[in-house]
Phi, psi and omega in degrees: 000151178273176179302314178306310182292324181294323177297319183291319177300316181292321179291320179295321175297327178290321178301318184282333182268318187241352178088181185283299184299336187260358178278134176251169177299320182294319172306309179303310183297322176293315174293335180265342189068027179239152184295158176301313181304331177299336184292307177299328182290317187268330188232353180089314182204167172297320185290325174302311181299314183292325176292323180289325179289322177297310182295321180287330183286321183292328169300316177301315181291328177300322174298324176294320180294316172309320177296319179303312183297313178310311176295325176292319177300334183278343185290316184197161170273351175288115189300335181284316178305308180298325177300308184293327178295326181290322179295320181292326181285334180291342179297325180289321175297325172296316177299315181292316183252036179304320180295324176288322174303311184296322182292320178304311176300318178297319174301310176305319174303317187277342191304325183292340179249011181222092182306322180302318179288318176306310184300319176302307182297313180304318184294323186281341192298313184292307181299326171301313181302314178298316176305319178291321173301318175294312186304310184289339175271354175075037178236166178292320184203159173238147173296153184278095173238168175297327186287320178289330172288321178300313177299319183291319176305313177299314181289323178301320178293319182289322185290322178297310178298321176293323183296312187298317174304311185297316182292327183280322187202080185305327183290340184261357182286150183291155179274176175302314172308314177298322172299321179291320181293321184291322178300313180298319184288320178292316172312311187298313181296326177288310189268343184223059184294151180295148186291000000 
C-alpha cells in the first residue's frame, strides 16, 4: 500500500478504537506508520481524512450487511422469514463494527458544528438509502426511484434506532421476530385504525 492507503487504513483503525472526536492526527500517523505531514499532503487535514475514512468504513460495513441479506435469502423464500433473519443476522455486524457505529453517533453529534462533516454525511445519505433498499430487497442495487428512496429511509430509521438501542443495552435489542411483530402492529395501526 502507498501512504494514502496506509493513512486511510490507520484512520479507520482509529475510528474503531478511539472514536471520531478523540482521534488525533498523531494517532492516525502512528497507526498508519506514515508521517504527520503526509496527512496534510494527501487529505488536506485530519478532519478530511477522518471523514473519508468514515465514509469508506461505512461502505465496508454495508458489504457485511449485504452478506447478511444473502444468507437470509438462502434461509427461505418467505419475505417475513427473510426480514426476521436479516435483523437477527445484523447482530453479528453490530458486534464486528461496534466501534464504527459508536464513532458515527459521535460524529453525527458533532456535525452541527462541523460543516464539512455534515456535508460528508449528507452526501452519503442518499446513497446509503438506496443501498439499504437494495440490501433489504436482496439485490445488488435498485434504481433511484421515490419508492426506493422511501424504502431506504424507512430501513435507515430502523437501523439507526436499532443501533442506538444496541449501543446502550445490547441485551435488550429486539430480535428479528420482535421486529416483524412490531412491523405488523404498526402497519395494522396505521392502515387499519380503530374506529
